[in-house]
N, C-alpha and C positions, 0 to 999 in steps of 0.2 A: 502590530496591534497588540496592545497589552491588555490582558484580562486575567483576573483571578477566579472568575467563574467559568469553569470549563463545561462545554457541552456534553451532556450525558444522555446518549440515545441508545436504545437497544441495538446490539450489534451481533452478528452471527460469527464472524471470524475476523481476522486482522485484515485487511481490505484489498479491494483494489481497483478497479478501473475508474479513474477520475473522469467524471462526466460533465461536471459543471463547477464553476467557481462563483461564489456569491459576490455581487458588487458591494464593496465596502467603501467607507469614506476614503478618498484618495486612491481608489483602485477601480479601474474599469472592469466591466464584466468580460469574461474570457471563456472561450471554448476551444478545445484542442483539436477536434477532428471535423470541423464544419467549414465548408467552403463559403466564400463571400456570398451573401444574399440568401443563405439558408438559415433555418431556425437555429439560433445559437445554443439552445438548450433542448435538443430533441429528446424524446422519451428514451430510456435506457434499454434498447433492444440488444439481444446477444448478436454476435457476429455470425456470419454464415460459415459453414465448413470450408468453402472455397477461400474465403478471406483469411481464415486462420491458416490454411495450407499455404497461401501465397506469402504469408508472413512468418513461415517456418514453424508452425504449430500443428501437430496431429490432433485434430478435433476429437477423434475417437478416444484419445487417451487423456483428455481433460477430466480431472476428477471433480465431482460435485458441481458439474456444469449446470447452469440453469436450464430447466426443461428435461433433465435426465432423472431417472429413478432414484439415484443416490443423493439428490438435492431435495431439501425440504420443499414440498409442493406449495407451501404458503409463500415462498420467496419469488414465485414467478407465475405468469399467466400467458395463455395463448392469445395473441392480439394481432389480427390480420390487417391492422391499419398502417403497418410499416411500409414505407416507400423507398427506403434506402437499400440499394442492391447489395450492399456489403453487410446488411443485417438480416436476421431471420425473424420469424413471427413469434419469438419468445421475448416478452417484456419483463424486466426485473421489477419486482415490487419492493424488495428489501433495499433500503437506502440508508446510509450511515454518514455521520458528520465527522470531520477530522480537520487537520490543519496542513497547509502547504509549508514550503521552506521559509516563508516570511511570516508565518504565524497567522495567516488569514484563513478564515473558515472556508472549507470545501465540502462538497457532498460526493459520495462515490458509491458504486455498486460492485458487488463481487460476481464475476462471471464464472469463476471456477478456480481450482487449485492445480498446480503443476508439479510433476515429478520428472525425473530425467527422461523418461520415455515420452513425455508430452512434446518434447522438441523433435522436429522431423528428422528421421534417421533412414539410412539406406538398409538394404537387405542384410548387411553385415553388422548392423547396429551402430554404424558411425554417423555422426551428424552430417546432414546434407549442408550445402552452402547456405540455404535459407534457414535451416535449423541452427547452424552456427551463429548466424546473425541474430536470430531470436534469443539464443542462449546468452550471447554477449550483451544484448539489450537488457535482458532480465537481470543480469548480474551488475548492471551499471546503474540501475535505479533502485534506491533503497526505501523500503517502507519501515520506518522506525517504530518499534513497539517497546513498551517499558514494563517488564515483569516486576511484580512485587518482590521485595526481599523476603517477605514472610513465606513466599512460595518456593524459596530456595533458588530463585532466579531460573526457574524452569522455562525452557524455550517453548512456551505455548502461547498462541494468540488468543486464547479464550478470554472473554471480557473479565471474569473474576480474577484473572491473573495480572491485570493491568493497574499500574499506579497513576497513570495519566493517559490522556488521549493520544492517538497515533499522529505521527508527523510523516509527511511524504516529501522526499527530496526531489523537488520539481525543478532543480537547476539543470543545466546542460541540455536545454531544449526538449524537455519532456514532451510538450504538446506536438512537436514536429518530428521527434526522433523515436517515439515509442507508440506506434499506431495501435497496438493491442492493449496497452496498459499493463505491461509485464513488470513485476516487482519482486525483488528478493526480500525476504523477511530479515530485518536487522534489529536484534534485541539489544537495548541499551541498559547496561548494568553498572551501578556505582561500584568502585573498587574500595578496598580498605583505606587507601590514601585519601579518599574523599572525606573521611571522618576524622582526619588529623587536624591539628590547628592550622597547618599550612593549607590543607584542602578547604577548610571552612572559610579561610580568607578569600578564596576564589568563589566559593559557592554561595556564601551568605549574601553578597551583593546581587547575585542573580535571583535569589529567593525574594529579596526586597523589592525587586521589579516585577517578577513573574508570579510570585506566590509559591506555595509548597504543595506537593502532590500528596497522595494518600499515605506515602511512607514518611512524609515530613521532609523529604529532600526537595531541592528546587525543581520547579516545573521548567522543562526545556522547551524552547519554542522554535528552533530552527536547526537545519542540518549543519550549518556552519558552526553554530554553538556546540553541537554534539561533537563534531570533528575536533574543535579546539580543546574541549575537555578531554577527549581521547588522547590528543597529543600530549597533554599534561599528566596523563596517567590517572585521571580522576574517574573516568568511565571506561568501560570496555564495550566494544560493538561485536556481538556474537551472532553467528549464522548457524542454522541447522546444517548438518552434513549434506553436501550436494548430491550424495547418492540416494537421498530420500529415506535413509535408515531410521531417522527420528521424526518422520512426518514430512509433509510437503515443504520444500524450501522456498517455493515461489507461489505467487497468486496472480490472477488475471483480473 
């Protein structure tokens, strides 16, 4: 999908649990965690503590979880209409738009943020088998954010620090292999080489197709395009330290 008009919706953080994909021309509607015959777009209820635990997450250590005191109370509501045994009665009100790996519009809700101790660990602080699986999943699925150069490429997901909308790398079986919607924040920053004559020869054709972002650099529309530019040294993909020393590295 090609567009130069990007969706601008109020957002709270950089994102994450993909709940629905809009049906677009040439693309069927999709749902990631719904069995055949069930509502393909159920309301976004939070997972139960037991479901988190079964999938390697310590629910008590989820930061800014919907329904908790450290989360903005306008982002969620108690709703007892839920019938999914893997979901609890906390429904998310905050929903945001972004793009999947193919550049198609998606909507998602943020269930919470994750630090190292959010992954299930034993009494000695070592990852359990389930915690290790969750950790590996979280590091395998990238949520691409695009910090403005004027902000010094600060690794912050805050909306004022973004030069374009987020992209989620939904390759590698996201809807079947990532039951909780775990993502690592991946910040895409243009390198000095991008602004050389050689770099412009690569980037200007992309801008001619996709348009330009708030920095005047090309809008990027897919994970494969980002990986290709990184291989050419035109962008860098940066992560926050996985020890959580510079903020949450992952989101749910």
